[in-house]
C-alpha positions in Angstrom: 44.0 97.6 139.0 43.0 98.0 135.3 42.6 101.7 135.6 46.1 101.9 137.1 47.5 99.9 134.2 45.6 102.1 131.8 47.1 105.2 133.4 50.7 103.8 133.1 50.1 102.8 129.5 49.6 106.5 128.7 53.0 107.6 127.4 52.1 111.1 126.5 54.6 112.8 128.8 57.5 110.5 127.8 56.7 111.1 124.1 56.8 114.9 124.5 60.0 114.6 126.6 61.8 112.4 124.1 60.7 114.6 121.2 62.0 117.7 123.1 65.4 115.9 123.8 65.9 115.5 120.1 66.6 119.2 120.0 68.9 119.5 123.0 72.2 118.0 121.6 73.8 121.5 121.5 72.3 122.8 124.8 74.4 123.2 127.9 73.5 120.5 130.5 73.5 121.3 134.2 75.8 119.5 136.6 75.0 115.9 137.3 72.9 115.8 134.1 72.6 112.0 133.9 71.6 111.7 137.6 69.0 114.5 137.2 67.6 112.7 134.1 67.4 109.4 135.9 65.6 110.9 138.9 63.3 113.5 137.2 62.0 111.3 134.4 60.1 108.8 136.6 59.1 111.6 139.0 57.5 113.7 136.3 56.0 110.6 134.6 54.2 109.7 137.8 53.0 113.3 138.0 51.6 113.1 134.5 49.8 109.8 135.4 48.3 111.5 138.5 47.0 114.4 136.2 45.6 111.8 133.9 43.7 110.1 136.6 42.3 113.2 138.2 41.3 115.0 135.0 39.8 111.8 133.5 37.5 111.5 136.5 36.0 114.9 135.8 34.1 113.4 132.8 34.4 116.8 131.0 36.1 115.4 127.8 37.1 118.6 126.0 38.1 120.4 129.1 39.9 117.3 130.4 41.9 116.9 127.2 42.9 120.5 126.8 43.9 121.0 130.4 45.7 117.6 130.6 47.7 118.3 127.4 48.6 121.7 128.7 49.7 120.6 132.2 51.8 117.7 130.8 53.4 120.1 128.4 54.3 122.5 131.3 55.7 119.5 133.2 58.0 118.7 130.3 59.0 122.3 130.1 59.8 122.4 133.8 61.8 119.2 133.6 63.9 120.6 130.7 64.6 123.7 132.8 66.0 121.4 135.6 68.3 119.7 133.0 69.7 122.5 130.9 71.4 125.9 131.5 69.5 127.8 128.8 67.0 130.6 128.5 63.4 129.9 129.2 62.5 130.8 125.6 65.0 128.2 124.3 63.6 125.5 126.6 60.1 126.5 125.6 61.0 126.1 122.0 62.4 122.6 122.5 59.3 121.6 124.5 57.0 122.9 121.8 59.0 121.1 119.1 58.7 117.9 121.1 55.0 118.4 121.4 54.6 118.9 117.6 56.6 115.7 117.0 54.5 113.8 119.5 51.3 115.1 117.9 52.4 114.1 114.4 53.4 110.6 115.6 50.2 110.1 117.5 48.0 111.2 114.6 49.8 108.7 112.4 49.2 106.0 114.9 45.5 106.9 115.1 45.1 106.8 111.4 46.7 103.4 111.2 44.5 102.2 114.1 41.4 103.4 112.3 42.0 101.5 109.1 44.0 98.6 110.5 42.3 97.9 113.8 43.7 95.4 116.2 41.3 92.8 117.6 42.0 93.7 121.2 39.9 94.0 124.3 41.1 97.3 125.8 39.1 96.5 128.9 41.8 94.0 129.8 45.4 94.6 131.0 46.7 92.3 128.3 44.8 94.3 125.6 46.1 97.6 126.9 49.7 96.3 127.0 49.6 95.0 123.5 48.0 98.2 122.2 50.6 100.3 123.9 53.5 98.3 122.6 52.1 98.2 119.1 52.5 102.0 118.9 56.2 102.1 119.8 57.6 101.1 116.4 55.7 104.0 114.7 57.0 106.4 117.2 60.6 105.2 116.9 60.5 105.6 113.1 59.0 109.1 113.2 61.3 110.3 116.0 64.5 109.0 114.3 63.4 110.6 111.1 62.7 114.0 112.7 66.0 113.9 114.6 68.0 113.5 111.4 65.8 116.1 109.6 65.6 118.8 112.3 67.0 117.9 115.7 70.7 117.3 115.1 71.0 120.5 113.1 69.1 122.7 115.6 71.2 125.5 117.0 69.4 127.7 119.7 69.6 131.4 119.3 71.4 132.9 122.3 71.8 136.5 121.2 69.0 137.5 118.9 66.3 138.6 121.2 63.9 139.8 118.5 63.8 136.4 116.8 63.7 134.7 120.2 60.5 136.6 121.0 59.0 135.6 117.6 59.8 132.0 118.3 58.3 132.2 121.8 55.1 133.7 120.5 54.8 131.2 117.6 55.4 128.3 120.0 52.8 129.5 122.4 50.2 130.0 119.7 51.0 126.5 118.3 50.7 124.9 121.7 47.2 126.5 122.4 45.9 125.8 118.8 47.0 122.2 118.6 45.7 121.4 122.1 42.3 123.0 121.5 41.7 121.6 118.0 42.9 118.2 119.0 40.5 118.1 121.9 37.6 119.2 119.7 38.4 116.6 117.0 38.7 113.8 119.5 35.3 114.8 121.0 33.6 114.5 117.6 35.8 111.6 116.2 33.1 109.0 116.3 30.7 111.0 114.0 32.7 110.5 110.8 35.8 108.4 110.4 36.6 109.9 107.0 36.3 113.5 108.2 38.4 112.6 111.3 41.1 111.1 109.1 41.2 114.2 106.9 41.4 116.3 110.0 44.3 114.2 111.3 46.2 114.5 108.0 45.6 118.2 107.9 46.9 118.4 111.5 50.0 116.5 110.6 50.7 118.8 107.7 50.1 121.9 109.8 52.4 120.7 112.6 55.1 119.8 110.0 54.9 123.2 108.4 55.0 125.0 111.8 58.0 122.9 112.9 59.8 123.9 109.7 59.1 127.5 110.4 60.4 127.2 114.0 63.6 125.5 113.0 64.1 127.8 110.0 63.7 131.0 112.2 65.9 129.5 114.9 68.7 128.7 112.4 68.5 132.2 111.0 68.8 133.7 114.4 71.8 131.5 115.3 73.6 132.3 112.0 73.0 136.0 112.6 74.4 135.7 116.1 77.5 133.8 114.8 78.0 136.4 112.1 77.9 139.2 114.7 80.3 137.3 116.9 82.7 136.6 114.0 82.7 140.2 113.0 83.5 141.3 116.6 86.3 138.8 116.9 87.6 139.7 113.5 87.7 143.4 114.4 89.6 142.6 117.7 92.1 140.5 115.8 92.8 143.4 113.4 93.3 145.8 116.3 95.6 143.4 118.1 97.5 142.7 114.9 98.2 146.4 114.4 99.4 146.8 117.9 101.6 143.7 117.6 103.0 145.0 114.2 103.9 148.4 115.7 105.5 146.8 118.7 107.5 144.2 116.8 108.7 146.8 114.3 109.9 149.1 117.1 111.6 146.2 119.0 113.4 145.1 115.8 114.6 148.6 115.1 116.0 149.0 118.7 117.6 145.5 118.6 119.2 146.4 115.2 120.7 149.5 116.7 121.8 147.7 119.9 123.5 145.0 117.9 125.7 147.5 116.2 126.5 149.2 119.5 127.5 145.9 121.0 129.8 145.1 118.1 131.8 148.2 119.0 131.9 147.6 122.7 134.8 146.4 124.8 135.2 142.6 124.3 135.7 142.2 128.0 132.1 143.2 128.5 129.9 140.2 129.2 127.3 140.7 126.6 126.7 137.1 125.5 123.3 136.7 127.1 122.2 140.1 125.8 123.3 139.2 122.3 121.4 135.9 122.5 118.2 137.8 123.4 118.7 140.2 120.6 119.3 137.4 118.1 115.7 136.2 118.8 114.6 139.1 116.6 117.4 138.6 114.1 115.9 135.1 113.3 112.5 136.2 112.4 110.7 134.2 109.6 110.6 135.8 106.2 107.6 134.7 104.1 107.5 137.4 101.4 104.2 138.5 102.9 104.3 141.5 105.4 101.2 140.3 107.2 102.5 136.8 107.7 105.9 138.1 108.7 104.4 140.0 111.6 102.2 137.1 112.7 105.1 134.6 112.7 107.4 137.1 114.4 105.0 137.4 117.3 104.2 133.7 117.5 107.9 132.7 117.2 108.7 134.6 120.4 105.8 132.9 122.2 107.0 129.5 120.9 110.5 130.1 122.2 109.1 131.0 125.5 107.2 127.7 125.9 109.7 125.4 124.2 107.7 125.0 121.1 109.5 124.3 117.8 107.8 126.2 115.0 108.6 124.7 111.6 107.2 126.9 108.8 107.7 126.4 105.0 105.8 129.4 103.7 105.4 130.8 100.2 103.8 134.1 101.2 103.5 135.3 97.6 101.0 132.5 97.0 98.6 134.4 99.3 98.8 137.7 97.6 95.2 137.6 96.5 93.9 137.2 100.0 92.9 140.2 102.0 95.5 141.0 104.8 92.7 141.0 107.4 91.7 137.5 106.4 95.3 136.3 106.5 95.7 137.8 110.0 92.5 136.0 111.2 93.2 132.7 109.4 96.8 132.3 110.5 96.2 133.9 113.9 93.6 131.2 114.7 95.6 128.4 113.1 98.7 129.1 115.2 96.9 129.9 118.4 94.9 126.6 118.2 98.1 124.6 117.5 100.1 126.3 120.3 97.2 125.7 122.8 97.3 122.0 121.9 101.1 121.4 122.1 101.7 123.5 125.2 99.8 120.9 127.2 102.2 118.1 126.1 104.6 116.9 128.9 107.1 115.6 126.4 109.1 118.5 125.0 110.0 116.6 121.9 106.4 116.5 120.8 106.0 120.3 121.0 106.3 120.8 117.3 104.1 122.8 115.0 104.5 122.3 111.2 102.9 124.9 108.9 103.2 124.9 105.1 101.9 127.2 102.4 102.5 126.2 98.8 100.9 126.8 95.4 100.3 123.7 93.3 98.1 122.9 90.2 96.2 126.2 90.5 95.5 125.8 94.2 97.0 127.2 97.4 97.4 124.6 100.1 97.7 125.7 103.7 98.5 122.8 106.0 99.2 122.5 109.8 100.2 119.5 111.8 100.7 119.1 115.5 100.5 116.6 118.3 97.8 116.8 121.0 96.6 115.0 124.2 93.0 116.1 124.4 90.0 114.0 123.4 88.9 115.7 120.2 85.5 114.9 118.6 84.4 116.1 115.2 80.9 117.5 114.4 80.2 118.3 110.8 83.9 117.7 110.0 85.0 120.4 112.5 86.5 119.8 116.0 84.4 120.7 119.0 85.8 123.0 121.7 87.4 121.4 124.7 86.6 124.5 126.8 83.6 124.7 129.0 81.8 127.6 127.4 80.5 126.4 124.1 78.8 129.8 123.4 81.9 131.8 122.9 84.7 129.3 122.3 85.3 126.9 119.4 84.9 129.7 116.8 88.6 129.5 115.7 88.2 126.7 113.2 84.7 127.9 112.2 86.3 131.3 111.4 89.0 129.7 109.3 86.4 127.7 107.4 84.4 130.8 106.7 87.5 132.5 105.2 88.3 129.5 103.1 84.8 129.4 101.7 84.9 133.2 101.1 87.6 132.5 98.5 85.9 129.3 97.1 88.1 127.0 99.2 87.6 124.1 101.7 88.9 123.3 105.1 89.4 119.6 106.1 90.4 118.2 109.5 91.7 114.7 110.1 92.8 113.2 113.4 95.1 110.3 114.1 98.1 110.5 116.4 98.4 114.1 115.2 96.0 116.9 114.4 96.0 117.6 110.6 94.4 120.7 109.1 94.3 121.3 105.4 92.9 124.4 103.6 92.7 124.4 99.8 91.9 127.6 98.0 91.8 128.0 94.2 94.0 130.7 92.8 92.3 133.5 90.9 
């Protein structure tokens, strides 16, 4: 009975799993994620306990430790694969990070235990229970700290295979080194408490340094991937803008000619509907900025089609210092996002998009307001995509923020009954 309690008091698997989950906030969960987590956690925990019992009975302490640590790590890796739709290398990184955090926490606990020992009889179930529970506060503090320092800002690299391979190699080397050295240290731990403590402190510093390297390389890879994606989207927007500009110019020219021809036609000719269609192009928005004129001409036609009232108050000359390509990308994303939101509204009266551009006190302010009916959550001040694919959607507002920062400006989003977006850019 006591050996069974001792086995269940070993929380090594759960500690690795929780540490790994700190880095999964941006990963794509599989279907029935909560149910999977509820079923798989106790199943793999029991498996880890079985490994603990079998390997412990071998009496080969170094071999037991190394093999046990490795197999439990693999168990956490396999469980994460069953929970998330990510590459094996990304999952392996999360599991490795979880192992590092567990190792740091456990070494802190062992140092505290060495210098502030508890008067407990670990040969009793009560002593084992108290000893296990006494470790939990330390782990909670360490895990919460590491989540805010590293976990919540972790962004897995999904496109940069070269850095992914480096991360995978480093993770594997870390896993093997930490496991082997930990086993050897534990084997000789009783020979010198001071040397063992120094070894544990050095181990903590090494794990912390390696975790910093892993997170740093991963963030670089993700930023590089985002940069390449932004550049690709930017180029496509420029190509589409040029096509739209040529098309709208041609349509406006033809409509202008047709309007004069209709004015000379027989009044008995039923041309009312045709004139109304032509007037769509006669009512194009003039902003004193050729790029904005083209963008609003295209979007105005789409707004009329879907019953959206576009209310622009635009001082296009205030944007004369901004590159036309950036104007195209910024306002293209702004209007597309707003139209996508209001087109879902059942009440036609709420399908309104207000856009303003004005210069004031040395700043150019670009504001957009519209109603919405989706549940919008903010992360880092930016709205998260409501689309299923988080890898390739949700870049519209990010792209706008990048352009604002390029000119020394800021982008702010606030949400109440309406969605408010404000871009403030200093004038040169």
